[in-house]
PQR file of N, CA, C, O and H, with PARSE charges and radii, in Angstrom:
ATOM      1  N   UNK A   1      -2.885  -8.487   0.491 -0.4000 1.5000
ATOM      2  CA  UNK A   1      -2.485  -7.851  -1.410 -0.0000 2.0000
ATOM      3  C   UNK A   1      -1.575  -8.456  -1.343  0.5500 1.7000
ATOM      4  O   UNK A   1      -0.826  -8.828  -0.440 -0.5500 1.4000
ATOM      5  N   UNK A   2      -1.651  -8.585  -2.571 -0.4000 1.5000
ATOM      6  CA  UNK A   2      -0.362  -9.432  -3.557 -0.0000 2.0000
ATOM      7  C   UNK A   2       0.367  -8.551  -4.414  0.5500 1.7000
ATOM      8  O   UNK A   2      -0.292  -7.545  -4.678 -0.5500 1.4000
ATOM      9  H   UNK A   2      -2.259  -8.283  -3.305  0.4000 1.0000
ATOM     10  N   UNK A   3       1.711  -8.586  -5.038 -0.4000 1.5000
ATOM     11  CA  UNK A   3       2.350  -7.760  -5.808 -0.0000 2.0000
ATOM     12  C   UNK A   3       1.603  -7.653  -7.009  0.5500 1.7000
ATOM     13  O   UNK A   3       1.762  -6.619  -7.659 -0.5500 1.4000
ATOM     14  H   UNK A   3       2.246  -9.404  -4.823  0.4000 1.0000
ATOM     15  N   UNK A   4       0.805  -8.531  -7.442 -0.4000 1.5000
ATOM     16  CA  UNK A   4       0.051  -7.924  -8.850 -0.0000 2.0000
ATOM     17  C   UNK A   4      -1.117  -7.143  -8.567  0.5500 1.7000
ATOM     18  O   UNK A   4      -1.508  -6.268  -9.339 -0.5500 1.4000
ATOM     19  H   UNK A   4       0.676  -9.371  -6.915  0.4000 1.0000
ATOM     20  N   UNK A   5      -1.766  -7.463  -7.347 -0.4000 1.5000
ATOM     21  CA  UNK A   5      -2.951  -6.420  -7.272 -0.0000 2.0000
ATOM     22  C   UNK A   5      -2.397  -5.322  -7.116  0.5500 1.7000
ATOM     23  O   UNK A   5      -2.981  -4.513  -7.837 -0.5500 1.4000
ATOM     24  H   UNK A   5      -1.448  -8.174  -6.720  0.4000 1.0000
ATOM     25  N   UNK A   6      -1.168  -4.606  -6.283 -0.4000 1.5000
ATOM     26  CA  UNK A   6      -0.707  -3.498  -6.451 -0.0000 2.0000
ATOM     27  C   UNK A   6      -0.446  -3.207  -7.545  0.5500 1.7000
ATOM     28  O   UNK A   6      -1.282  -2.350  -7.834 -0.5500 1.4000
ATOM     29  H   UNK A   6      -0.694  -5.263  -5.697  0.4000 1.0000
ATOM     30  N   UNK A   7       0.342  -3.399  -8.577 -0.4000 1.5000
ATOM     31  CA  UNK A   7       0.808  -3.503  -9.785 -0.0000 2.0000
ATOM     32  C   UNK A   7      -0.505  -2.678 -10.471  0.5500 1.7000
ATOM     33  O   UNK A   7      -0.532  -1.514 -10.871 -0.5500 1.4000
ATOM     34  H   UNK A   7       1.021  -4.095  -8.342  0.4000 1.0000
ATOM     35  N   UNK A   8      -1.766  -3.865 -10.464 -0.4000 1.5000
ATOM     36  CA  UNK A   8      -3.353  -3.419 -11.254 -0.0000 2.0000
ATOM     37  C   UNK A   8      -3.366  -2.114 -10.279  0.5500 1.7000
ATOM     38  O   UNK A   8      -3.283  -1.013 -10.823 -0.5500 1.4000
ATOM     39  H   UNK A   8      -1.745  -4.811 -10.138  0.4000 1.0000
ATOM     40  N   UNK A   9      -3.446  -2.175  -9.151 -0.4000 1.5000
ATOM     41  CA  UNK A   9      -3.974  -0.751  -8.773 -0.0000 2.0000
ATOM     42  C   UNK A   9      -3.186   0.505  -8.881  0.5500 1.7000
ATOM     43  O   UNK A   9      -3.715   1.593  -8.652 -0.5500 1.4000
ATOM     44  H   UNK A   9      -3.513  -3.070  -8.710  0.4000 1.0000
ATOM     45  N   UNK A  10      -1.905   0.385  -9.231 -0.4000 1.5000
ATOM     46  CA  UNK A  10      -1.538   1.464  -9.728 -0.0000 2.0000
ATOM     47  C   UNK A  10      -1.261   1.717 -10.725  0.5500 1.7000
ATOM     48  O   UNK A  10      -0.497   2.663 -10.920 -0.5500 1.4000
ATOM     49  H   UNK A  10      -1.476  -0.499  -9.417  0.4000 1.0000
ATOM     50  N   UNK A  11      -1.852   0.853 -11.922 -0.4000 1.5000
ATOM     51  CA  UNK A  11      -2.086   1.341 -13.196 -0.0000 2.0000
ATOM     52  C   UNK A  11      -3.262   2.094 -13.279  0.5500 1.7000
ATOM     53  O   UNK A  11      -3.325   3.164 -13.883 -0.5500 1.4000
ATOM     54  H   UNK A  11      -2.472   0.084 -11.763  0.4000 1.0000
ATOM     55  N   UNK A  12      -4.383   1.463 -12.572 -0.4000 1.5000
ATOM     56  CA  UNK A  12      -5.814   1.904 -12.806 -0.0000 2.0000
ATOM     57  C   UNK A  12      -6.083   2.881 -11.689  0.5500 1.7000
ATOM     58  O   UNK A  12      -7.221   2.957 -11.225 -0.5500 1.4000
ATOM     59  H   UNK A  12      -4.332   0.594 -12.081  0.4000 1.0000
ATOM     60  N   UNK A  13      -5.090   3.641 -11.226 -0.4000 1.5000
ATOM     61  CA  UNK A  13      -5.424   4.491  -9.978 -0.0000 2.0000
ATOM     62  C   UNK A  13      -6.474   4.387  -8.907  0.5500 1.7000
ATOM     63  O   UNK A  13      -7.229   5.224  -8.415 -0.5500 1.4000
ATOM     64  H   UNK A  13      -4.166   3.579 -11.603  0.4000 1.0000
ATOM     65  N   UNK A  14      -6.282   3.045  -8.688 -0.4000 1.5000
ATOM     66  CA  UNK A  14      -7.476   3.016  -7.430 -0.0000 2.0000
ATOM     67  C   UNK A  14      -6.768   3.601  -6.161  0.5500 1.7000
ATOM     68  O   UNK A  14      -5.636   4.073  -6.054 -0.5500 1.4000
ATOM     69  H   UNK A  14      -5.668   2.364  -9.089  0.4000 1.0000
ATOM     70  N   UNK A  15      -7.770   3.434  -5.220 -0.4000 1.5000
ATOM     71  CA  UNK A  15      -6.643   3.929  -3.918 -0.0000 2.0000
ATOM     72  C   UNK A  15      -7.021   2.663  -2.774  0.5500 1.7000
ATOM     73  O   UNK A  15      -8.055   2.016  -2.937 -0.5500 1.4000
ATOM     74  H   UNK A  15      -8.690   3.051  -5.307  0.4000 1.0000
ATOM     75  N   UNK A  16      -6.282   2.430  -1.845 -0.4000 1.5000
ATOM     76  CA  UNK A  16      -6.151   1.659  -1.284 -0.0000 2.0000
ATOM     77  C   UNK A  16      -6.590   1.758   0.169  0.5500 1.7000
ATOM     78  O   UNK A  16      -6.285   2.735   0.852 -0.5500 1.4000
ATOM     79  H   UNK A  16      -5.442   2.955  -1.712  0.4000 1.0000
ATOM     80  N   UNK A  17      -7.411   0.595   0.705 -0.4000 1.5000
ATOM     81  CA  UNK A  17      -7.733   1.208   2.595 -0.0000 2.0000
ATOM     82  C   UNK A  17      -6.915   0.359   3.184  0.5500 1.7000
ATOM     83  O   UNK A  17      -6.960  -0.803   2.780 -0.5500 1.4000
ATOM     84  H   UNK A  17      -7.659  -0.199   0.150  0.4000 1.0000
ATOM     85  N   UNK A  18      -5.918   0.719   4.332 -0.4000 1.5000
ATOM     86  CA  UNK A  18      -5.053   0.572   4.840 -0.0000 2.0000
ATOM     87  C   UNK A  18      -5.899   0.008   6.233  0.5500 1.7000
ATOM     88  O   UNK A  18      -7.112   0.083   6.040 -0.5500 1.4000
ATOM     89  H   UNK A  18      -5.882   1.663   4.660  0.4000 1.0000
ATOM     90  N   UNK A  19      -5.613  -0.430   7.321 -0.4000 1.5000
ATOM     91  CA  UNK A  19      -6.178  -0.896   8.376 -0.0000 2.0000
ATOM     92  C   UNK A  19      -4.753  -1.367   9.605  0.5500 1.7000
ATOM     93  O   UNK A  19      -3.869  -2.220   9.677 -0.5500 1.4000
ATOM     94  H   UNK A  19      -4.628  -0.490   7.478  0.4000 1.0000
ATOM     95  N   UNK A  20      -5.268  -0.173  10.422 -0.4000 1.5000
ATOM     96  CA  UNK A  20      -4.051  -0.565  11.483 -0.0000 2.0000
ATOM     97  C   UNK A  20      -4.834  -0.342  12.789  0.5500 1.7000
ATOM     98  O   UNK A  20      -5.680   0.537  12.950 -0.5500 1.4000
ATOM     99  H   UNK A  20      -5.986   0.520  10.364  0.4000 1.0000
ATOM    100  N   UNK A  21      -4.505  -1.108  13.559 -0.4000 1.5000
ATOM    101  CA  UNK A  21      -5.173  -1.002  15.075 -0.0000 2.0000
ATOM    102  C   UNK A  21      -6.545  -0.831  15.185  0.5500 1.7000
ATOM    103  O   UNK A  21      -6.962  -0.197  16.155 -0.5500 1.4000
ATOM    104  H   UNK A  21      -3.817  -1.823  13.428  0.4000 1.0000
ATOM    105  N   UNK A  22      -7.573  -1.424  14.111 -0.4000 1.5000
ATOM    106  CA  UNK A  22      -8.520  -1.008  14.050 -0.0000 2.0000
ATOM    107  C   UNK A  22      -9.330  -0.161  13.357  0.5500 1.7000
ATOM    108  O   UNK A  22     -10.530  -0.338  13.150 -0.5500 1.4000
ATOM    109  H   UNK A  22      -7.235  -1.939  13.324  0.4000 1.0000
ATOM    110  N   UNK A  23      -8.433   1.089  12.875 -0.4000 1.5000
ATOM    111  CA  UNK A  23      -8.766   2.017  12.039 -0.0000 2.0000
ATOM    112  C   UNK A  23      -8.088   2.100  10.608  0.5500 1.7000
ATOM    113  O   UNK A  23      -6.932   1.942  10.216 -0.5500 1.4000
ATOM    114  H   UNK A  23      -7.458   1.233  13.044  0.4000 1.0000
ATOM    115  N   UNK A  24      -9.113   2.367  10.082 -0.4000 1.5000
ATOM    116  CA  UNK A  24      -8.883   2.277   8.424 -0.0000 2.0000
ATOM    117  C   UNK A  24      -9.122   3.583   7.938  0.5500 1.7000
ATOM    118  O   UNK A  24      -9.954   4.342   8.436 -0.5500 1.4000
ATOM    119  H   UNK A  24     -10.052   2.495  10.400  0.4000 1.0000
ATOM    120  N   UNK A  25      -8.276   3.900   6.799 -0.4000 1.5000
ATOM    121  CA  UNK A  25      -8.471   5.162   5.835 -0.0000 2.0000
ATOM    122  C   UNK A  25      -7.911   4.809   4.803  0.5500 1.7000
ATOM    123  O   UNK A  25      -7.148   3.851   4.680 -0.5500 1.4000
ATOM    124  H   UNK A  25      -7.600   3.284   6.395  0.4000 1.0000
ATOM    125  N   UNK A  26      -8.338   5.745   3.793 -0.4000 1.5000
ATOM    126  CA  UNK A  26      -8.109   5.643   2.207 -0.0000 2.0000
ATOM    127  C   UNK A  26      -6.889   6.192   1.852  0.5500 1.7000
ATOM    128  O   UNK A  26      -6.580   7.256   2.390 -0.5500 1.4000
ATOM    129  H   UNK A  26      -8.959   6.523   3.893  0.4000 1.0000
ATOM    130  N   UNK A  27      -6.021   5.610   0.941 -0.4000 1.5000
ATOM    131  CA  UNK A  27      -4.816   6.050   0.647 -0.0000 2.0000
ATOM    132  C   UNK A  27      -4.504   5.736  -1.185  0.5500 1.7000
ATOM    133  O   UNK A  27      -4.959   4.868  -1.931 -0.5500 1.4000
ATOM    134  H   UNK A  27      -6.272   4.747   0.504  0.4000 1.0000
ATOM    135  N   UNK A  28      -3.774   6.593  -1.369 -0.4000 1.5000
ATOM    136  CA  UNK A  28      -3.541   6.720  -3.138 -0.0000 2.0000
ATOM    137  C   UNK A  28      -2.041   6.034  -2.804  0.5500 1.7000
ATOM    138  O   UNK A  28      -1.306   6.374  -1.877 -0.5500 1.4000
ATOM    139  H   UNK A  28      -3.405   7.297  -0.763  0.4000 1.0000
ATOM    140  N   UNK A  29      -1.795   5.057  -3.722 -0.4000 1.5000
ATOM    141  CA  UNK A  29      -0.282   4.290  -3.716 -0.0000 2.0000
ATOM    142  C   UNK A  29       0.564   5.380  -4.128  0.5500 1.7000
ATOM    143  O   UNK A  29       0.138   6.294  -4.833 -0.5500 1.4000
ATOM    144  H   UNK A  29      -2.392   4.780  -4.475  0.4000 1.0000
ATOM    145  N   UNK A  30       1.638   5.320  -3.751 -0.4000 1.5000
ATOM    146  CA  UNK A  30       2.809   6.571  -4.180 -0.0000 2.0000
ATOM    147  C   UNK A  30       4.255   5.659  -4.187  0.5500 1.7000
ATOM    148  O   UNK A  30       5.270   6.355  -4.187 -0.5500 1.4000
ATOM    149  H   UNK A  30       1.985   4.577  -3.178  0.4000 1.0000
ATOM    150  N   UNK A  31       4.467   4.153  -4.193 -0.4000 1.5000
ATOM    151  CA  UNK A  31       5.237   3.820  -4.448 -0.0000 2.0000
ATOM    152  C   UNK A  31       5.569   2.082  -3.671  0.5500 1.7000
ATOM    153  O   UNK A  31       4.641   1.569  -3.046 -0.5500 1.4000
ATOM    154  H   UNK A  31       3.642   3.587  -4.193  0.4000 1.0000
ATOM    155  N   UNK A  32       6.364   1.635  -3.744 -0.4000 1.5000
ATOM    156  CA  UNK A  32       6.743   0.425  -3.820 -0.0000 2.0000
ATOM    157  C   UNK A  32       8.163   0.246  -2.814  0.5500 1.7000
ATOM    158  O   UNK A  32       9.205   0.234  -3.469 -0.5500 1.4000
ATOM    159  H   UNK A  32       7.118   2.052  -4.251  0.4000 1.0000
ATOM    160  N   UNK A  33       8.288   0.140  -1.677 -0.4000 1.5000
ATOM    161  CA  UNK A  33       9.607  -0.378  -1.140 -0.0000 2.0000
ATOM    162  C   UNK A  33       9.894  -1.979  -1.047  0.5500 1.7000
ATOM    163  O   UNK A  33       8.982  -2.779  -0.839 -0.5500 1.4000
ATOM    164  H   UNK A  33       7.441   0.150  -1.145  0.4000 1.0000
ATOM    165  N   UNK A  34      11.190  -2.347  -1.216 -0.4000 1.5000
ATOM    166  CA  UNK A  34      11.678  -3.387  -1.677 -0.0000 2.0000
ATOM    167  C   UNK A  34      12.886  -3.439  -0.843  0.5500 1.7000
ATOM    168  O   UNK A  34      13.744  -2.567  -0.703 -0.5500 1.4000
ATOM    169  H   UNK A  34      11.931  -1.697  -1.385  0.4000 1.0000
ATOM    170  N   UNK A  35      12.805  -4.685  -0.277 -0.4000 1.5000
ATOM    171  CA  UNK A  35      14.084  -4.936   0.707 -0.0000 2.0000
ATOM    172  C   UNK A  35      14.789  -6.267   0.547  0.5500 1.7000
ATOM    173  O   UNK A  35      14.076  -7.214   0.216 -0.5500 1.4000
ATOM    174  H   UNK A  35      12.108  -5.392  -0.390  0.4000 1.0000
ATOM    175  N   UNK A  36      16.049  -6.476   0.726 -0.4000 1.5000
ATOM    176  CA  UNK A  36      16.596  -7.771   0.253 -0.0000 2.0000
ATOM    177  C   UNK A  36      17.364  -8.034   1.664  0.5500 1.7000
ATOM    178  O   UNK A  36      18.122  -7.209   2.174 -0.5500 1.4000
ATOM    179  H   UNK A  36      16.629  -5.707   0.995  0.4000 1.0000
ATOM    180  N   UNK A  37      17.083  -9.189   2.167 -0.4000 1.5000
ATOM    181  CA  UNK A  37      17.908  -9.637   3.478 -0.0000 2.0000
ATOM    182  C   UNK A  37      18.467 -11.391   2.944  0.5500 1.7000
ATOM    183  O   UNK A  37      17.764 -12.137   2.261 -0.5500 1.4000
ATOM    184  H   UNK A  37      16.467  -9.859   1.753  0.4000 1.0000
ATOM    185  N   UNK A  38      19.848 -11.730   3.457 -0.4000 1.5000
ATOM    186  CA  UNK A  38      20.535 -12.941   2.670 -0.0000 2.0000
ATOM    187  C   UNK A  38      19.432 -13.885   4.022  0.5500 1.7000
ATOM    188  O   UNK A  38      19.546 -15.107   3.915 -0.5500 1.4000
ATOM    189  H   UNK A  38      20.419 -11.124   4.011  0.4000 1.0000
ATOM    190  N   UNK A  39      18.791 -13.573   4.785 -0.4000 1.5000
ATOM    191  CA  UNK A  39      18.454 -14.533   6.059 -0.0000 2.0000
ATOM    192  C   UNK A  39      16.833 -14.656   5.564  0.5500 1.7000
ATOM    193  O   UNK A  39      16.354 -15.788   5.642 -0.5500 1.4000
ATOM    194  H   UNK A  39      18.699 -12.581   4.871  0.4000 1.0000
ATOM    195  N   UNK A  40      16.066 -13.707   5.123 -0.4000 1.5000
ATOM    196  CA  UNK A  40      14.615 -13.762   5.038 -0.0000 2.0000
ATOM    197  C   UNK A  40      14.352 -13.690   3.219  0.5500 1.7000
ATOM    198  O   UNK A  40      13.524 -14.359   2.600 -0.5500 1.4000
ATOM    199  H   UNK A  40      16.455 -12.788   5.060  0.4000 1.0000
ATOM    200  N   UNK A  41      15.101 -12.908   2.772 -0.4000 1.5000
ATOM    201  CA  UNK A  41      14.841 -13.079   1.190 -0.0000 2.0000
ATOM    202  C   UNK A  41      14.075 -11.679   0.910  0.5500 1.7000
ATOM    203  O   UNK A  41      14.592 -10.788   1.584 -0.5500 1.4000
ATOM    204  H   UNK A  41      15.773 -12.365   3.275  0.4000 1.0000
ATOM    205  N   UNK A  42      13.188 -11.303   0.258 -0.4000 1.5000
ATOM    206  CA  UNK A  42      12.684 -10.190  -0.481 -0.0000 2.0000
ATOM    207  C   UNK A  42      11.473  -9.826   0.590  0.5500 1.7000
ATOM    208  O   UNK A  42      10.763 -10.710   1.069 -0.5500 1.4000
ATOM    209  H   UNK A  42      12.768 -12.026  -0.290  0.4000 1.0000
ATOM    210  N   UNK A  43      11.344  -8.641   0.859 -0.4000 1.5000
ATOM    211  CA  UNK A  43      10.031  -7.920   1.610 -0.0000 2.0000
ATOM    212  C   UNK A  43       9.553  -6.825   0.794  0.5500 1.7000
ATOM    213  O   UNK A  43      10.362  -6.321   0.015 -0.5500 1.4000
ATOM    214  H   UNK A  43      11.921  -7.923   0.470  0.4000 1.0000
ATOM    215  N   UNK A  44       8.615  -6.465   0.832 -0.4000 1.5000
ATOM    216  CA  UNK A  44       8.014  -5.311   0.459 -0.0000 2.0000
ATOM    217  C   UNK A  44       6.988  -4.644   1.277  0.5500 1.7000
ATOM    218  O   UNK A  44       6.240  -5.374   1.927 -0.5500 1.4000
ATOM    219  H   UNK A  44       7.958  -6.874   1.465  0.4000 1.0000
ATOM    220  N   UNK A  45       6.865  -3.591   1.332 -0.4000 1.5000
ATOM    221  CA  UNK A  45       5.906  -2.266   2.010 -0.0000 2.0000
ATOM    222  C   UNK A  45       5.273  -1.410   1.033  0.5500 1.7000
ATOM    223  O   UNK A  45       5.718  -1.295  -0.109 -0.5500 1.4000
ATOM    224  H   UNK A  45       7.474  -2.998   0.804  0.4000 1.0000
ATOM    225  N   UNK A  46       4.110  -0.726   1.507 -0.4000 1.5000
ATOM    226  CA  UNK A  46       3.482   0.097   0.416 -0.0000 2.0000
ATOM    227  C   UNK A  46       4.121   1.368   0.971  0.5500 1.7000
ATOM    228  O   UNK A  46       4.326   1.561   2.169 -0.5500 1.4000
ATOM    229  H   UNK A  46       3.748  -0.819   2.435  0.4000 1.0000
ATOM    230  N   UNK A  47       4.483   2.410  -0.244 -0.4000 1.5000
ATOM    231  CA  UNK A  47       4.297   3.909   0.779 -0.0000 2.0000
ATOM    232  C   UNK A  47       2.950   4.454  -0.311  0.5500 1.7000
ATOM    233  O   UNK A  47       2.832   4.426  -1.536 -0.5500 1.4000
ATOM    234  H   UNK A  47       4.316   2.253  -1.217  0.4000 1.0000
ATOM    235  N   UNK A  48       1.870   5.040   1.023 -0.4000 1.5000
ATOM    236  CA  UNK A  48       1.011   5.383   0.923 -0.0000 2.0000
ATOM    237  C   UNK A  48       0.784   6.749   1.381  0.5500 1.7000
ATOM    238  O   UNK A  48       1.232   7.023   2.495 -0.5500 1.4000
ATOM    239  H   UNK A  48       1.966   5.063   2.018  0.4000 1.0000
ATOM    240  N   UNK A  49       0.086   7.781   0.636 -0.4000 1.5000
ATOM    241  CA  UNK A  49      -0.052   9.270   0.704 -0.0000 2.0000
ATOM    242  C   UNK A  49      -1.790   9.279   0.819  0.5500 1.7000
ATOM    243  O   UNK A  49      -2.550   8.743   0.012 -0.5500 1.4000
ATOM    244  H   UNK A  49      -0.278   7.558  -0.269  0.4000 1.0000
ATOM    245  N   UNK A  50      -2.210  10.093   2.138 -0.4000 1.5000
ATOM    246  CA  UNK A  50      -3.224   9.853   2.349 -0.0000 2.0000
ATOM    247  C   UNK A  50      -4.000  11.331   1.505  0.5500 1.7000
ATOM    248  O   UNK A  50      -3.550  12.433   1.191 -0.5500 1.4000
ATOM    249  H   UNK A  50      -1.593  10.529   2.794  0.4000 1.0000
ATOM    250  N   UNK A  51      -5.230  10.736   1.372 -0.4000 1.5000
ATOM    251  CA  UNK A  51      -6.068  11.521   0.538 -0.0000 2.0000
ATOM    252  C   UNK A  51      -6.521  12.789   1.122  0.5500 1.7000
ATOM    253  O   UNK A  51      -6.523  13.859   0.513 -0.5500 1.4000
ATOM    254  H   UNK A  51      -5.595   9.841   1.627  0.4000 1.0000
ATOM    255  N   UNK A  52      -6.908  12.612   2.345 -0.4000 1.5000
ATOM    256  CA  UNK A  52      -7.636  13.904   3.139 -0.0000 2.0000
ATOM    257  C   UNK A  52      -6.175  14.874   3.763  0.5500 1.7000
ATOM    258  O   UNK A  52      -6.234  16.101   3.848 -0.5500 1.4000
ATOM    259  H   UNK A  52      -6.906  11.743   2.839  0.4000 1.0000
ATOM    260  N   UNK A  53      -5.111  14.195   4.097 -0.4000 1.5000
ATOM    261  CA  UNK A  53      -3.776  15.073   4.799 -0.0000 2.0000
ATOM    262  C   UNK A  53      -2.666  14.598   4.269  0.5500 1.7000
ATOM    263  O   UNK A  53      -2.447  13.416   4.003 -0.5500 1.4000
ATOM    264  H   UNK A  53      -5.063  13.198   4.029  0.4000 1.0000
ATOM    265  N   UNK A  54      -1.875  15.603   4.091 -0.4000 1.5000
ATOM    266  CA  UNK A  54      -0.774  15.556   3.213 -0.0000 2.0000
ATOM    267  C   UNK A  54       0.363  14.824   4.333  0.5500 1.7000
ATOM    268  O   UNK A  54       1.046  15.348   5.213 -0.5500 1.4000
ATOM    269  H   UNK A  54      -2.053  16.564   4.307  0.4000 1.0000
ATOM    270  N   UNK A  55       0.235  13.310   3.865 -0.4000 1.5000
ATOM    271  CA  UNK A  55       1.111  12.819   4.868 -0.0000 2.0000
ATOM    272  C   UNK A  55       1.580  11.516   3.967  0.5500 1.7000
ATOM    273  O   UNK A  55       1.177  11.214   2.844 -0.5500 1.4000
ATOM    274  H   UNK A  55      -0.320  12.884   3.150  0.4000 1.0000
ATOM    275  N   UNK A  56       2.524  10.853   4.767 -0.4000 1.5000
ATOM    276  CA  UNK A  56       3.070   9.596   3.816 -0.0000 2.0000
ATOM    277  C   UNK A  56       2.901   8.300   4.852  0.5500 1.7000
ATOM    278  O   UNK A  56       3.468   8.519   5.922 -0.5500 1.4000
ATOM    279  H   UNK A  56       2.851  11.098   5.680  0.4000 1.0000
ATOM    280  N   UNK A  57       2.351   7.203   4.786 -0.4000 1.5000
ATOM    281  CA  UNK A  57       2.564   5.996   5.679 -0.0000 2.0000
ATOM    282  C   UNK A  57       3.227   5.020   4.891  0.5500 1.7000
ATOM    283  O   UNK A  57       3.220   4.912   3.665 -0.5500 1.4000
ATOM    284  H   UNK A  57       1.890   7.026   3.916  0.4000 1.0000
ATOM    285  N   UNK A  58       3.828   4.289   5.782 -0.4000 1.5000
ATOM    286  CA  UNK A  58       4.707   3.158   5.031 -0.0000 2.0000
ATOM    287  C   UNK A  58       3.796   1.779   5.661  0.5500 1.7000
ATOM    288  O   UNK A  58       3.643   1.669   6.878 -0.5500 1.4000
ATOM    289  H   UNK A  58       3.834   4.377   6.778  0.4000 1.0000
ATOM    290  N   UNK A  59       3.306   0.911   4.839 -0.4000 1.5000
ATOM    291  CA  UNK A  59       2.267  -0.091   5.388 -0.0000 2.0000
ATOM    292  C   UNK A  59       2.690  -1.190   4.790  0.5500 1.7000
ATOM    293  O   UNK A  59       2.874  -1.082   3.577 -0.5500 1.4000
ATOM    294  H   UNK A  59       3.430   1.000   3.850  0.4000 1.0000
ATOM    295  N   UNK A  60       3.002  -2.719   5.517 -0.4000 1.5000
ATOM    296  CA  UNK A  60       2.752  -3.672   4.976 -0.0000 2.0000
ATOM    297  C   UNK A  60       1.643  -4.007   3.721  0.5500 1.7000
ATOM    298  O   UNK A  60       0.534  -3.495   3.568 -0.5500 1.4000
ATOM    299  H   UNK A  60       2.853  -2.807   6.502  0.4000 1.0000
ATOM    300  N   UNK A  61       2.218  -4.889   2.996 -0.4000 1.5000
ATOM    301  CA  UNK A  61       1.179  -5.333   2.074 -0.0000 2.0000
ATOM    302  C   UNK A  61      -0.294  -6.169   2.682  0.5500 1.7000
ATOM    303  O   UNK A  61      -1.360  -6.096   2.071 -0.5500 1.4000
ATOM    304  H   UNK A  61       3.119  -5.304   3.121  0.4000 1.0000
ATOM    305  N   UNK A  62      -0.122  -6.966   3.997 -0.4000 1.5000
ATOM    306  CA  UNK A  62      -1.028  -7.839   4.363 -0.0000 2.0000
ATOM    307  C   UNK A  62      -2.137  -6.590   5.014  0.5500 1.7000
ATOM    308  O   UNK A  62      -3.332  -6.815   5.205 -0.5500 1.4000
ATOM    309  H   UNK A  62       0.744  -7.026   4.493  0.4000 1.0000
ATOM    310  N   UNK A  63      -1.650  -5.627   5.220 -0.4000 1.5000
ATOM    311  CA  UNK A  63      -2.708  -4.696   6.225 -0.0000 2.0000
ATOM    312  C   UNK A  63      -3.430  -3.430   5.115  0.5500 1.7000
ATOM    313  O   UNK A  63      -3.779  -2.290   5.419 -0.5500 1.4000
ATOM    314  H   UNK A  63      -0.679  -5.444   5.065  0.4000 1.0000
ATOM    315  N   UNK A  64      -3.481  -4.022   3.949 -0.4000 1.5000
ATOM    316  CA  UNK A  64      -4.053  -3.165   2.646 -0.0000 2.0000
ATOM    317  C   UNK A  64      -4.626  -4.014   1.847  0.5500 1.7000
ATOM    318  O   UNK A  64      -4.186  -5.157   1.723 -0.5500 1.4000
ATOM    319  H   UNK A  64      -3.197  -4.948   3.702  0.4000 1.0000
ATOM    320  N   UNK A  65      -5.781  -3.536   1.137 -0.4000 1.5000
ATOM    321  CA  UNK A  65      -6.610  -3.798   0.419 -0.0000 2.0000
ATOM    322  C   UNK A  65      -7.055  -2.763  -0.677  0.5500 1.7000
ATOM    323  O   UNK A  65      -7.220  -1.566  -0.443 -0.5500 1.4000
ATOM    324  H   UNK A  65      -6.138  -2.608   1.238  0.4000 1.0000
ATOM    325  N   UNK A  66      -7.218  -3.322  -1.819 -0.4000 1.5000
ATOM    326  CA  UNK A  66      -7.807  -2.158  -3.082 -0.0000 2.0000
ATOM    327  C   UNK A  66      -8.888  -1.951  -3.128  0.5500 1.7000
ATOM    328  O   UNK A  66      -9.596  -2.958  -3.115 -0.5500 1.4000
ATOM    329  H   UNK A  66      -7.083  -4.294  -2.010  0.4000 1.0000
ATOM    330  N   UNK A  67      -9.496  -0.787  -3.193 -0.4000 1.5000
ATOM    331  CA  UNK A  67     -10.842   0.189  -2.832 -0.0000 2.0000
ATOM    332  C   UNK A  67     -11.325   0.457  -4.707  0.5500 1.7000
ATOM    333  O   UNK A  67     -10.598   0.099  -5.634 -0.5500 1.4000
ATOM    334  H   UNK A  67      -8.921   0.031  -3.203  0.4000 1.0000
ATOM    335  N   UNK A  68     -12.285   0.946  -4.829 -0.4000 1.5000
ATOM    336  CA  UNK A  68     -12.894   0.988  -5.556 -0.0000 2.0000
ATOM    337  C   UNK A  68     -12.043   2.025  -6.519  0.5500 1.7000
ATOM    338  O   UNK A  68     -10.839   2.168  -6.304 -0.5500 1.4000
ATOM    339  H   UNK A  68     -12.875   1.237  -4.076  0.4000 1.0000
ATOM    340  N   UNK A  69     -12.755   2.813  -7.684 -0.4000 1.5000
ATOM    341  CA  UNK A  69     -12.121   3.669  -8.492 -0.0000 2.0000
ATOM    342  C   UNK A  69     -12.282   5.410  -8.029  0.5500 1.7000
ATOM    343  O   UNK A  69     -13.330   6.003  -7.771 -0.5500 1.4000
ATOM    344  H   UNK A  69     -13.733   2.698  -7.859  0.4000 1.0000
ATOM    345  N   UNK A  70     -11.577   5.685  -8.031 -0.4000 1.5000
ATOM    346  CA  UNK A  70     -11.257   7.353  -7.329 -0.0000 2.0000
ATOM    347  C   UNK A  70     -11.040   8.348  -8.610  0.5500 1.7000
ATOM    348  O   UNK A  70     -10.806   9.543  -8.430 -0.5500 1.4000
ATOM    349  H   UNK A  70     -10.726   5.204  -8.241  0.4000 1.0000
TER
END
């Protein structure tokens, strides 16, 4: 997933599928975490809110993909 896809998903209210250790679930995007390190530069993570349970997951961009409209 790219930052452009993240922005488009946020604006359109789309959900995101996060896959971790072979398990997938749908989440609503609730934020983007940015970090800067002089050694590695900028890094980004997604803050995701579970659609079924009231919990928050922090996920890497590469572990997520945009789903359809909800």
